[in-house]
VOGU-3710 file (C-alpha; in Angstrom, 3 decimals, decimal comma):
1> maskagwllt> 0,000/0,000/0,000  2,839/2,341/0,821  4,357/1,900/-2,633  0,995/2,532/-4,282  0,522/5,695/-2,252  3,968/6,885/-3,232  3,302/6,152/-6,880  -0,015/7,992/-6,691  1,668/11,000/-5,099  4,354/11,054/-7,794
11> ataallggcs> 1,810/10,767/-10,599  -0,320/13,564/-9,124  2,689/15,839/-8,854  3,656/15,070/-12,451  0,158/15,826/-13,718  -0,109/19,079/-11,802  3,514/20,101/-12,282  2,686/21,900/-15,506  -0,094/23,968/-13,923  0,550/27,700/-14,103
21> lapdyqrpam> -1,839/30,420/-12,999  -0,108/33,190/-14,950  -2,079/34,532/-17,943  -0,847/33,517/-21,389  1,688/36,174/-22,253  1,505/38,259/-25,401  3,604/41,290/-26,183  1,515/44,476/-25,882  0,251/45,400/-29,314  1,774/48,435/-31,001
31> tapvafkesa> 1,003/49,618/-34,513  4,165/50,691/-36,323  3,867/53,160/-39,226  4,676/51,857/-42,688  7,609/54,259/-43,072  9,247/57,131/-41,256  7,710/60,407/-42,362  11,076/62,168/-42,466  13,058/59,381/-44,189  12,305/60,420/-47,783
41> pwqvaaatpa> 12,596/62,026/-50,299  15,809/63,745/-49,213  17,992/60,628/-48,975  20,282/59,796/-51,858  20,518/56,354/-53,437  24,046/55,750/-52,141  23,028/55,947/-48,496  25,457/54,552/-45,961  23,876/51,588/-44,139  24,084/51,432/-40,381
51> psgkwwqafg> 27,155/49,345/-39,496  26,430/45,908/-38,074  29,158/46,458/-35,492  30,748/49,716/-34,414  28,379/52,347/-35,772  30,706/55,283/-35,072  33,144/53,976/-37,683  30,752/55,333/-40,309  32,210/58,794/-39,554  35,719/57,719/-40,584
61> dpaldalear> 37,481/59,444/-37,681  40,314/57,327/-36,152  40,476/59,491/-33,028  36,772/58,910/-32,347  37,228/55,162/-32,986  40,010/55,006/-30,393  37,949/56,840/-27,781  34,835/54,726/-28,310  36,905/51,568/-27,863  37,791/52,665/-24,325
71> idagnfdlaa> 34,224/52,891/-23,000  33,726/49,181/-22,294  36,843/48,910/-20,149  36,896/52,352/-18,549  33,397/53,714/-17,950  32,063/53,204/-14,429  28,397/53,817/-15,279  28,630/50,856/-17,628  30,380/48,823/-14,929  27,540/49,646/-12,510
81> asaryeqars> 24,936/48,557/-15,076  26,815/45,292/-15,590  26,843/44,749/-11,828  23,068/45,261/-11,714  22,729/42,612/-14,399  24,785/40,177/-12,334  22,543/40,915/-9,349  19,480/40,080/-11,454  21,065/36,826/-12,599  21,784/35,895/-8,989
91> lvrqaradlf> 18,145/36,505/-8,077  17,141/34,064/-10,817  19,466/31,439/-9,372  17,960/32,018/-5,931  14,434/31,549/-7,288  15,442/28,422/-9,240  16,786/26,837/-6,053  13,186/26,352/-4,875  12,609/23,983/-7,802  14,903/21,435/-6,152
101> pqigvaasge> 14,809/19,628/-2,811  16,654/21,231/0,059  18,976/18,566/1,464  20,845/18,861/4,738  23,204/16,643/6,699  24,041/16,724/10,389  26,119/14,780/12,905  26,242/14,966/16,668  27,865/13,222/19,569  26,893/13,441/23,240
111> rdrlsanrpl> 28,221/11,600/26,327  25,831/11,499/29,313  25,967/10,194/32,862  22,564/9,293/34,237  22,036/9,610/37,984  21,681/6,459/40,064  18,835/8,186/41,911  16,849/9,001/38,794  13,299/7,732/38,559  13,307/4,026/37,781
121> gkgiastqtd> 17,079/4,081/38,015  17,169/1,237/40,580  20,109/2,916/42,273  22,467/2,290/39,392  24,310/5,102/37,611  24,708/4,868/33,834  27,150/6,482/31,423  26,550/6,417/27,651  27,601/8,065/24,393  24,833/8,963/21,926
131> kvvggslaye> 26,107/9,227/18,323  23,851/10,478/15,520  24,521/11,054/11,842  21,787/11,682/9,341  20,238/13,834/6,683  16,998/15,623/5,920  15,083/16,581/2,798  12,429/19,242/2,306  10,671/19,843/-0,984  7,839/22,146/-1,998
141> ldlfgrvrns> 5,567/20,530/-4,574  5,053/23,362/-7,045  1,560/22,242/-7,949  0,238/25,677/-8,849  3,307/27,249/-10,460  4,313/29,692/-7,732  7,976/28,763/-7,922  8,061/28,402/-11,706  6,397/31,767/-12,216  8,816/33,343/-9,744
151> vaagranaha> 11,667/31,917/-11,810  10,047/33,163/-15,045  9,635/36,658/-13,583  13,231/36,696/-12,375  14,517/35,471/-15,722  12,554/38,163/-17,584  13,895/40,824/-15,213  17,431/39,514/-15,775  16,942/39,791/-19,529  15,684/43,334/-19,020
161> aafdvegvrl> 18,800/44,117/-16,978  20,969/42,733/-19,792  19,184/44,989/-22,265  19,666/47,880/-19,819  23,410/47,271/-20,047  23,171/47,543/-23,836  21,116/50,706/-23,469  23,642/52,292/-21,117  26,472/51,303/-23,455  24,683/52,805/-26,468
171> glqsqlaaty> 23,856/55,972/-24,552  27,466/56,395/-23,459  28,721/55,802/-26,988  26,308/58,414/-28,291  27,201/60,863/-25,517  30,890/60,432/-26,254  30,333/61,001/-29,978  28,223/64,120/-29,344  30,819/65,563/-26,963  33,638/64,715/-29,353
181> fdlrgldari> 31,867/66,410/-32,264  31,214/69,461/-30,101  34,905/69,532/-29,178  35,917/69,315/-32,839  33,462/72,089/-33,650  35,113/74,207/-30,981  38,488/73,286/-32,497  37,309/74,677/-35,810  36,156/77,849/-34,061  39,516/78,142/-32,288
191> lllrqtvdsf> 41,341/77,899/-35,605  38,926/80,420/-37,112  39,369/82,812/-34,196  43,136/82,494/-34,296  43,048/83,462/-37,965  40,590/86,230/-37,108  42,854/87,585/-34,365  45,763/87,643/-36,814  43,610/89,397/-39,410  42,289/91,916/-36,887
201> qrafdltdtr> 45,838/92,523/-35,647  46,922/93,406/-39,175  43,899/95,653/-39,592  44,693/97,359/-36,297  48,333/97,852/-37,326  47,189/99,344/-40,636  44,769/101,672/-38,898  47,334/102,701/-36,315  49,844/103,450/-39,080  47,270/105,497/-40,978
211> hsggiasgid> 46,439/107,326/-37,752  50,104/108,097/-37,159  50,258/109,548/-40,679  47,184/111,676/-40,035  45,039/109,741/-42,514  42,818/107,825/-40,022  41,074/109,182/-36,961  41,437/108,036/-33,389  37,916/106,600/-33,593  39,108/104,213/-36,305
221> vsraqaqlss> 41,952/103,056/-34,069  39,547/102,517/-31,161  37,195/100,523/-33,362  40,046/98,345/-34,634  41,260/97,801/-31,067  37,747/96,849/-29,926  37,414/94,306/-32,737  40,791/92,779/-31,910  40,134/92,583/-28,158  36,653/91,105/-28,662
231> araelssvei> 38,063/88,363/-30,891  40,730/87,546/-28,312  38,100/87,405/-25,543  35,907/85,088/-27,632  38,905/82,840/-28,262  39,450/82,489/-24,505  35,768/81,693/-23,967  35,792/78,988/-26,673  38,941/77,486/-25,165  37,134/77,241/-21,820
241> drakdehaia> 34,256/75,349/-23,463  36,720/73,056/-25,212  38,485/72,269/-21,945  35,151/71,251/-20,421  34,435/68,939/-23,366  37,888/67,397/-23,037  37,321/66,788/-19,330  33,909/65,231/-20,012  35,423/62,838/-22,552  38,120/61,871/-20,043
251> vlvgeapatf> 35,465/60,866/-17,510  33,502/58,926/-20,139  36,535/56,772/-20,940  37,432/56,350/-17,257  40,477/58,590/-16,995  41,255/61,523/-14,754  41,094/64,842/-16,682  44,548/65,797/-15,377  46,173/62,979/-17,385  44,007/63,212/-20,490
261> siavadpqtr> 44,297/65,491/-23,508  43,173/65,732/-27,120  45,182/67,883/-29,506  43,378/70,723/-31,249  42,595/69,686/-34,818  39,989/70,167/-37,502  39,539/66,732/-39,196  36,778/68,080/-41,484  34,569/65,067/-40,730  31,376/64,876/-42,744
271> ppviqpglps> 28,237/63,143/-41,504  27,264/59,856/-43,178  23,896/59,496/-44,862  21,918/57,012/-42,761  19,268/54,623/-44,035  16,807/54,214/-41,143  14,998/51,156/-42,500  11,406/50,340/-41,627  9,812/51,553/-38,388  8,790/47,996/-37,488
281> tllerrpdia> 12,437/46,962/-37,236  12,923/49,542/-34,492  11,124/47,205/-32,070  14,002/44,739/-32,430  16,825/47,285/-32,658  16,388/49,373/-29,514  17,618/47,937/-26,193  15,281/50,150/-24,162  12,285/48,738/-26,042  13,503/45,181/-25,466
291> aaerrvaaan> 14,034/45,895/-21,758  10,547/47,400/-21,409  8,989/44,371/-23,122  10,812/41,946/-20,797  9,489/43,857/-17,782  5,982/43,370/-19,115  6,661/39,608/-19,270  7,988/39,680/-15,702  4,875/41,484/-14,477  2,727/38,888/-16,259
301> aqigvaraaf> 4,516/36,061/-14,417  4,047/37,835/-11,097  0,272/37,613/-11,605  0,669/33,823/-11,541  2,684/34,054/-8,304  -0,056/36,138/-6,670  -2,810/33,800/-7,875  -1,013/30,760/-6,483  -1,485/32,157/-2,968  -5,159/31,147/-3,183
311> fpnvtlgaqg> -4,178/27,461/-3,321  -2,506/25,176/-0,782  1,224/25,262/-0,268  2,232/21,581/-0,262  5,600/20,506/1,163  7,152/17,076/1,642  9,772/16,235/4,265  11,965/13,225/4,910  14,829/12,344/7,174  17,039/9,389/7,974
321> gfesiggdwl> 20,380/8,264/9,381  22,022/6,246/12,152  21,849/6,580/15,931  23,459/4,350/18,530  25,097/4,322/21,930  27,207/1,300/21,002  30,530/0,998/19,280  29,499/-0,267/15,842  26,700/2,090/15,017  26,730/2,469/11,216
331> naassfwalg> 24,604/-0,626/10,604  21,056/-1,526/9,774  20,078/-1,995/13,379  21,056/1,588/14,187  19,279/3,152/11,223  16,243/5,367/11,426  14,095/7,102/8,812  10,899/9,071/8,494  8,920/10,031/5,420  6,949/13,139/6,043
341> plqaaltvfd> 5,389/15,166/7,150  3,405/15,870/3,983  1,974/19,279/4,753  -0,643/21,323/2,942  -1,159/24,853/4,258  -3,941/27,120/3,056  -5,016/30,455/4,433  -8,810/30,424/4,710  -9,413/34,073/5,569  -6,998/36,983/5,216
351> ggrraaqvrq> -9,281/39,988/5,024  -8,793/40,342/1,240  -4,979/40,472/1,339  -4,428/37,935/-1,467  -7,123/39,444/-3,667  -5,474/42,841/-3,219  -2,108/41,355/-4,172  -3,590/39,955/-7,386  -5,102/43,351/-8,210  -1,741/44,966/-7,453
361> traqfdeaaa> 0,137/42,631/-9,806  -2,439/43,229/-12,542  -2,012/46,977/-12,106  1,782/46,521/-12,252  1,324/44,613/-15,510  -0,824/47,441/-16,905  1,849/49,942/-15,838  4,620/47,926/-17,490  2,562/47,575/-20,677  1,904/51,322/-20,749
371> nyrqtvldaf> 5,604/52,023/-20,191  6,440/49,690/-23,077  4,027/51,437/-25,439  5,343/54,857/-24,377  8,927/53,706/-24,933  8,026/52,601/-28,464  6,321/55,920/-29,243  9,284/57,855/-27,842  11,590/55,812/-30,059  9,542/56,639/-33,166
381> reveddlatq> 9,570/60,319/-32,189  13,329/60,387/-31,625  14,019/58,875/-35,044  11,637/61,314/-36,734  13,258/64,230/-34,860  16,752/63,215/-35,935  15,774/62,546/-39,547  14,025/65,914/-39,749  17,037/67,631/-38,188  19,396/66,046/-40,697
391> rllvageadq> 17,156/66,896/-43,637  16,762/70,533/-42,658  20,414/70,973/-41,745  21,430/69,904/-45,263  19,575/72,883/-46,689  20,661/75,081/-43,792  24,335/74,321/-44,372  24,099/75,226/-48,052  22,423/78,550/-47,241  24,849/79,322/-44,432
401> aaaakaaett> 27,856/78,491/-46,632  26,566/80,913/-49,240  26,048/83,555/-46,553  29,583/83,043/-45,212  31,102/83,332/-48,670  29,189/86,533/-49,390  30,157/87,990/-46,007  33,844/87,191/-46,601  33,679/88,943/-49,983  32,046/91,988/-48,389
411> rdlaliryrd> 34,705/92,071/-45,653  37,541/91,933/-48,177  36,001/94,660/-50,346  35,363/96,856/-47,315  39,010/96,585/-46,271  40,148/97,467/-49,819  37,826/100,479/-49,886  39,224/101,601/-46,526  42,795/101,319/-47,764  41,854/103,360/-50,820
421> gaadylevvt> 40,170/105,992/-48,672  36,730/105,307/-50,181  35,146/104,238/-46,843  35,612/104,823/-43,140  36,555/102,092/-40,685  32,970/101,656/-39,475  32,212/99,945/-42,772  35,185/97,614/-42,204  34,076/96,814/-38,635  30,540/96,054/-39,785
431> aqtaaldaer> 31,774/93,786/-42,557  34,260/92,001/-40,269  31,571/91,358/-37,656  29,138/90,019/-40,252  31,798/87,739/-41,755  32,808/86,324/-38,357  29,176/85,735/-37,400  28,486/83,939/-40,700  31,571/81,735/-40,433  30,818/80,917/-36,804
441> allqvrtrql> 27,240/79,972/-37,701  28,463/77,716/-40,517  30,732/75,842/-38,126  27,859/75,416/-35,684  25,617/73,997/-38,416  28,273/71,467/-39,381  28,731/70,450/-35,735  24,978/69,970/-35,380  24,975/67,795/-38,497  27,542/65,455/-36,957
451> qaagdtfral> 25,740/65,358/-33,636  22,400/64,703/-35,331  23,909/61,807/-37,296  25,367/60,321/-34,114  22,044/60,657/-32,315  20,288/59,032/-35,274  22,442/55,942/-34,812  21,468/55,959/-31,130  17,779/56,394/-31,917  17,973/53,483/-34,365
461> ggdfragk> 19,553/51,242/-31,740  23,185/51,335/-32,872  24,434/47,814/-33,473  22,024/46,273/-30,959  19,650/43,420/-31,905  17,161/42,061/-29,397  17,419/38,592/-30,820  21,197/38,270/-30,857
//
């Protein structure tokens, strides 16, 4: 009979082992547009595809490549995200441990002297050594899926943490690229301002010479001096901004700013033309979308955990070993064992606590689903923003380049007219100011183009794939 009961218990556990009270999971539905509104018609046929690996290499800047390569090893925000992922993996292992029996072993030894005057002792003292060695087993029969759903929720959260690591990495790569492009834009302005200071110095020397010869007035000299000093002051201000960018890059790659430097240069990098692909592919490309979806799956599994509280918690225990006060005690005569207890615990009344927990987990699922849908919409918006920015900056650069060229021509003609005595120095100052403003604006447009291209790669997910 005992063997039949054991077989029946095993069969019942096997039949109910697949029972799960979590709802069937489906990814929250999101309707993706057929195409990005801003992706055409401005793109050319020879568009540069997004690299399958290191997306920043599309810019063709070796210095940027070298800096990006240092993020994985040096950035501490990324290290912290990786540590959070390891914590999530450990939580999964902890939850999985409940799927297996908990086995323990113990041994003890005790020597006792019993009083001769003890009850029923018959006036005879007794000394004995009690030796025990044995083991125990405890196992929760996961009949209603509480443990399995806890494991599923933990595993989904661990996947989300892994995608978070990818998201942090992509964000840091994009931040580094944006800061680097800003620094190179400031480099171009520094070179421009150095040339401007030299030009203004020559203009001041010319004006001062003309003033010494009685040809130019003192007002002209003051105006030339003001232009020269303003250019020098702007150069100092731009150098301050560049130093801050350099320090920010040092921190991103995990190095102290005091030991880090980037030489001033103007590599004349041009932004690549990016093919964004179809909006539907964005759901698989973005790590933040993948992480949000995994958190929805985790919340779905938690509903099953909360529902399981309405059903009995069934546990099985067993123990066995050897106990003897004799010398040869590891034998059949000294053995002991016990199967059980088989316990089933069920809370009959809890004042609505379990029902409230189920409602809470359902609300958490609804929150996670809403967060997922919002993340998807934000991703679509970011891509559209970046594509629109790139498209409009193409036209803006052409117009600004034309404006800069015209302003340079005006400045040169104004200086010639001043040398010939056909104009006063106010005309030169006005033309110089307009030319510097136009050239500065052109450099800013080109910097924004590079930053917009880098952010487009980020918005498209970089080289991330949810299924890889």
